[in-house]
N, CA, C and O atoms as a DFTB+ gen file, in Angstrom:
328 C
 N C O
     1  1       0.851      -1.174       0.000
     2  2       0.000       0.000       0.000
     3  2       0.898       1.239       0.000
     4  3       1.637       1.476       0.956
     5  1       0.832       1.998      -1.037
     6  2       1.718       3.147      -1.218
     7  2       1.495       4.228      -0.160
     8  3       2.463       4.800       0.341
     9  1       0.236       4.518       0.189
    10  2      -0.046       5.548       1.183
    11  2       0.565       5.188       2.524
    12  3       1.104       6.052       3.215
    13  1       0.486       3.923       2.894
    14  2       1.030       3.470       4.160
    15  2       2.532       3.701       4.204
    16  3       3.069       4.058       5.252
    17  1       3.211       3.505       3.093
    18  2       4.658       3.674       3.047
    19  2       5.066       5.133       3.261
    20  3       6.190       5.401       3.684
    21  1       4.171       6.072       2.977
    22  2       4.479       7.491       3.128
    23  2       4.235       8.007       4.541
    24  3       4.612       9.135       4.860
    25  1       3.618       7.207       5.379
    26  2       3.304       7.649       6.734
    27  2       4.439       7.318       7.701
    28  3       5.115       6.301       7.543
    29  1       4.648       8.175       8.702
    30  2       5.620       7.841       9.740
    31  2       5.126       6.628      10.533
    32  3       3.920       6.432      10.690
    33  1       6.037       5.839      11.017
    34  2       5.683       4.625      11.764
    35  2       4.770       4.930      12.955
    36  3       3.817       4.182      13.173
    37  1       5.012       5.993      13.739
    38  2       4.082       6.267      14.844
    39  2       2.648       6.545      14.372
    40  3       1.692       6.210      15.072
    41  1       2.497       7.142      13.213
    42  2       1.159       7.400      12.667
    43  2       0.481       6.090      12.277
    44  3      -0.711       5.905      12.524
    45  1       1.229       5.197      11.677
    46  2       0.693       3.880      11.300
    47  2       0.228       3.136      12.551
    48  3      -0.863       2.566      12.573
    49  1       1.056       3.146      13.581
    50  2       0.711       2.459      14.832
    51  2      -0.532       3.082      15.479
    52  3      -1.388       2.369      16.004
    53  1      -0.624       4.412      15.439
    54  2      -1.783       5.091      16.025
    55  2      -3.065       4.716      15.289
    56  3      -4.094       4.473      15.919
    57  1      -3.009       4.667      13.960
    58  2      -4.190       4.291      13.182
    59  2      -4.611       2.853      13.475
    60  3      -5.802       2.557      13.571
    61  1      -3.637       1.968      13.616
    62  2      -3.958       0.578      13.948
    63  2      -4.622       0.492      15.326
    64  3      -5.572      -0.269      15.512
    65  1      -4.128       1.264      16.279
    66  2      -4.721       1.257      17.626
    67  2      -6.139       1.798      17.601
    68  3      -7.029       1.240      18.243
    69  1      -6.359       2.881      16.864
    70  2      -7.710       3.430      16.751
    71  2      -8.643       2.373      16.158
    72  3      -9.756       2.176      16.645
    73  1      -8.187       1.703      15.117
    74  2      -8.995       0.656      14.493
    75  2      -9.325      -0.465      15.458
    76  3     -10.464      -0.929      15.508
    77  1      -8.337      -0.904      16.224
    78  2      -8.573      -1.963      17.216
    79  2      -9.554      -1.498      18.282
    80  3     -10.429      -2.254      18.704
    81  1      -9.403      -0.250      18.716
    82  2     -10.300       0.290      19.738
    83  2     -11.738       0.390      19.222
    84  3     -12.686       0.100      19.952
    85  1     -11.891       0.800      17.970
    86  2     -13.229       0.871      17.366
    87  2     -13.832      -0.531      17.288
    88  3     -14.994      -0.732      17.639
    89  1     -13.044      -1.491      16.831
    90  2     -13.533      -2.877      16.738
    91  2     -13.926      -3.404      18.114
    92  3     -14.987      -4.010      18.267
    93  1     -13.073      -3.177      19.117
    94  2     -13.371      -3.650      20.475
    95  2     -14.636      -2.996      21.028
    96  3     -15.460      -3.664      21.653
    97  1     -14.791      -1.685      20.799
    98  2     -15.984      -0.971      21.275
    99  2     -17.242      -1.510      20.592
   100  3     -18.280      -1.684      21.230
   101  1     -17.136      -1.769      19.294
   102  2     -18.290      -2.316      18.562
   103  2     -18.659      -3.688      19.109
   104  3     -19.837      -3.975      19.320
   105  1     -17.678      -4.523      19.336
   106  2     -17.942      -5.869      19.847
   107  2     -18.509      -5.849      21.265
   108  3     -19.419      -6.617      21.578
   109  1     -17.976      -4.975      22.125
   110  2     -18.495      -4.864      23.496
   111  2     -19.967      -4.464      23.497
   112  3     -20.727      -4.851      24.384
   113  1     -20.354      -3.687      22.493
   114  2     -21.750      -3.256      22.386
   115  2     -22.595      -4.259      21.603
   116  3     -23.785      -4.039      21.382
   117  1     -21.972      -5.354      21.190
   118  2     -22.652      -6.420      20.432
   119  2     -23.315      -5.887      19.163
   120  3     -24.446      -6.248      18.836
   121  1     -22.586      -5.018      18.453
   122  2     -23.092      -4.456      17.204
   123  2     -22.424      -5.198      16.044
   124  3     -21.213      -5.077      15.862
   125  1     -23.180      -5.956      15.263
   126  2     -22.595      -6.622      14.090
   127  2     -22.122      -5.587      13.058
   128  3     -22.627      -4.465      13.016
   129  1     -21.163      -5.973      12.244
   130  2     -20.629      -5.067      11.226
   131  2     -21.738      -4.558      10.310
   132  3     -21.744      -3.386       9.935
   133  1     -22.668      -5.426       9.953
   134  2     -23.755      -5.023       9.059
   135  2     -24.582      -3.890       9.668
   136  3     -24.939      -2.932       8.982
   137  1     -24.878      -4.011      10.954
   138  2     -25.666      -2.984      11.630
   139  2     -24.859      -1.696      11.792
   140  3     -25.391      -0.597      11.637
   141  1     -23.574      -1.842      12.105
   142  2     -22.702      -0.662      12.217
   143  2     -22.669       0.078      10.889
   144  3     -22.781       1.303      10.853
   145  1     -22.515      -0.664       9.802
   146  2     -22.473      -0.050       8.477
   147  2     -23.769       0.686       8.173
   148  3     -23.748       1.798       7.645
   149  1     -24.883       0.073       8.503
   150  2     -26.186       0.705       8.256
   151  2     -26.340       1.986       9.077
   152  3     -26.748       3.020       8.548
   153  1     -26.017       1.916      10.355
   154  2     -26.175       3.075      11.239
   155  2     -25.219       4.212      10.875
   156  3     -25.575       5.386      10.970
   157  1     -24.001       3.849      10.458
   158  2     -23.000       4.864      10.106
   159  2     -23.144       5.325       8.660
   160  3     -22.470       6.261       8.230
   161  1     -24.028       4.663       7.912
   162  2     -24.231       4.961       6.490
   163  2     -22.942       4.794       5.693
   164  3     -22.585       5.615       4.847
   165  1     -22.255       3.683       6.006
   166  2     -21.016       3.319       5.323
   167  2     -21.142       1.881       4.840
   168  3     -22.030       1.145       5.273
   169  1     -20.256       1.492       3.950
   170  2     -20.260       0.105       3.495
   171  2     -19.566      -0.781       4.529
   172  3     -18.800      -0.304       5.366
   173  1     -19.851      -2.073       4.450
   174  2     -19.161      -3.032       5.326
   175  2     -17.662      -2.988       5.064
   176  3     -16.860      -3.147       5.985
   177  1     -17.287      -2.772       3.813
   178  2     -15.871      -2.680       3.455
   179  2     -15.210      -1.513       4.174
   180  3     -14.096      -1.646       4.680
   181  1     -15.886      -0.374       4.223
   182  2     -15.324       0.800       4.888
   183  2     -15.196       0.563       6.390
   184  3     -14.206       0.971       6.997
   185  1     -16.181      -0.089       6.993
   186  2     -16.085      -0.423       8.417
   187  2     -14.860      -1.304       8.648
   188  3     -14.116      -1.104       9.608
   189  1     -14.658      -2.268       7.774
   190  2     -13.482      -3.142       7.881
   191  2     -12.183      -2.364       7.774
   192  3     -11.232      -2.624       8.512
   193  1     -12.145      -1.411       6.857
   194  2     -10.941      -0.585       6.702
   195  2     -10.686       0.251       7.951
   196  3      -9.544       0.374       8.394
   197  1     -11.737       0.822       8.513
   198  2     -11.597       1.617       9.733
   199  2     -11.047       0.742      10.857
   200  3     -10.143       1.150      11.586
   201  1     -11.595      -0.451      10.989
   202  2     -11.162      -1.344      12.061
   203  2      -9.743      -1.868      11.851
   204  3      -9.123      -2.362      12.794
   205  1      -9.227      -1.769      10.643
   206  2      -7.834      -2.151      10.366
   207  2      -6.900      -0.951      10.419
   208  3      -5.684      -1.105      10.306
   209  1      -7.461       0.247      10.591
   210  2      -6.632       1.449      10.648
   211  2      -6.132       1.895       9.297
   212  3      -5.052       2.477       9.194
   213  1      -6.898       1.634       8.265
   214  2      -6.517       2.006       6.903
   215  2      -6.426       3.528       6.775
   216  3      -7.409       4.223       7.034
   217  1      -5.255       4.060       6.377
   218  2      -5.080       5.507       6.299
   219  2      -5.813       6.166       5.134
   220  3      -5.886       7.393       5.069
   221  1      -6.350       5.379       4.223
   222  2      -7.063       5.967       3.090
   223  2      -8.536       6.224       3.399
   224  3      -9.243       6.820       2.587
   225  1      -8.999       5.783       4.557
   226  2     -10.381       5.991       4.954
   227  2     -10.552       7.429       5.431
   228  3      -9.709       7.955       6.158
   229  1     -11.646       8.057       5.019
   230  2     -11.849       9.470       5.341
   231  2     -12.098       9.689       6.831
   232  3     -12.567       8.800       7.542
   233  1     -11.774      10.880       7.272
   234  2     -12.039      11.277       8.650
   235  2     -13.542      11.240       8.916
   236  3     -13.970      10.961      10.036
   237  1     -14.335      11.518       7.897
   238  2     -15.784      11.450       8.034
   239  2     -16.262      10.050       8.372
   240  3     -17.210       9.880       9.138
   241  1     -15.613       9.054       7.807
   242  2     -15.958       7.667       8.125
   243  2     -15.691       7.359       9.591
   244  3     -16.519       6.754      10.271
   245  1     -14.527       7.782      10.066
   246  2     -14.211       7.594      11.482
   247  2     -15.218       8.334      12.357
   248  3     -15.654       7.803      13.379
   249  1     -15.593       9.560      11.966
   250  2     -16.555      10.348      12.733
   251  2     -17.904       9.637      12.800
   252  3     -18.529       9.600      13.859
   253  1     -18.355       9.077      11.693
   254  2     -19.635       8.371      11.663
   255  2     -19.631       7.173      12.601
   256  3     -20.595       6.941      13.331
   257  1     -18.548       6.420      12.575
   258  2     -18.430       5.243      13.430
   259  2     -18.389       5.651      14.906
   260  3     -19.042       5.027      15.743
   261  1     -17.633       6.684      15.219
   262  2     -17.564       7.142      16.608
   263  2     -18.927       7.648      17.090
   264  3     -19.285       7.462      18.253
   265  1     -19.676       8.281      16.201
   266  2     -21.022       8.735      16.562
   267  2     -21.905       7.543      16.917
   268  3     -22.595       7.562      17.936
   269  1     -21.886       6.513      16.085
   270  2     -22.700       5.318      16.339
   271  2     -22.311       4.677      17.673
   272  3     -23.170       4.157      18.384
   273  1     -21.042       4.713      18.008
   274  2     -20.562       4.113      19.251
   275  2     -20.761       5.021      20.471
   276  3     -20.470       4.623      21.599
   277  1     -21.263       6.251      20.238
   278  2     -21.450       7.189      21.341
   279  2     -20.135       7.744      21.864
   280  3     -20.004       8.027      23.055
   281  1     -19.160       7.900      20.970
   282  2     -17.820       8.324      21.369
   283  2     -17.368       9.599      20.666
   284  3     -16.172       9.798      20.451
   285  1     -18.315      10.462      20.306
   286  2     -17.956      11.684      19.587
   287  2     -17.051      12.605      20.395
   288  3     -16.266      13.360      19.822
   289  1     -17.152      12.549      21.723
   290  2     -16.294      13.388      22.552
   291  2     -14.821      13.078      22.323
   292  3     -13.971      13.958      22.454
   293  1     -14.520      11.835      21.983
   294  2     -13.132      11.449      21.710
   295  2     -12.594      12.171      20.481
   296  3     -11.437      12.589      20.447
   297  1     -13.446      12.311      19.479
   298  2     -13.021      12.982      18.249
   299  2     -12.855      14.473      18.474
   300  3     -11.885      15.071      18.007
   301  1     -13.795      15.075      19.185
   302  2     -13.705      16.522      19.390
   303  2     -12.545      16.913      20.297
   304  3     -12.108      18.064      20.276
   305  1     -12.041      15.975      21.092
   306  2     -10.905      16.239      21.963
   307  2      -9.570      15.793      21.366
   308  3      -8.525      15.906      22.007
   309  1      -9.616      15.288      20.144
   310  2      -8.429      14.733      19.508
   311  2      -7.292      15.742      19.399
   312  3      -6.154      15.443      19.760
   313  1      -7.599      16.917      18.908
   314  2      -6.584      17.964      18.780
   315  2      -7.145      19.211      19.458
   316  3      -7.820      20.033      18.839
   317  1      -6.845      19.320      20.732
   318  2      -7.306      20.465      21.514
   319  2      -6.159      21.450      21.631
   320  3      -5.150      21.156      22.272
   321  1      -6.302      22.611      21.020
   322  2      -5.220      23.595      20.964
   323  2      -4.969      24.293      22.297
   324  3      -3.998      25.036      22.435
   325  1      -5.840      24.059      23.280
   326  2      -5.682      24.753      24.562
   327  2      -5.343      23.839      25.677
   328  3      -5.180      24.285      26.813
């Protein structure tokens, strides 16, 4: 994957962790991928990419998934300039 090769290693690791955390949160809530995709208005493929930490997935996709999981506060606190 060419995009992955252009990212710094810490960024790759962070994306993988976010993906694992999203997958774990979805599973703890017993939400099947199909239902997550429907609620987030994304394809099952995109949910899979998010859960793998794919860097080509849009920030909007991550935002939709976090909204479904009730974790929007995590996104809004991601880069707090103060």
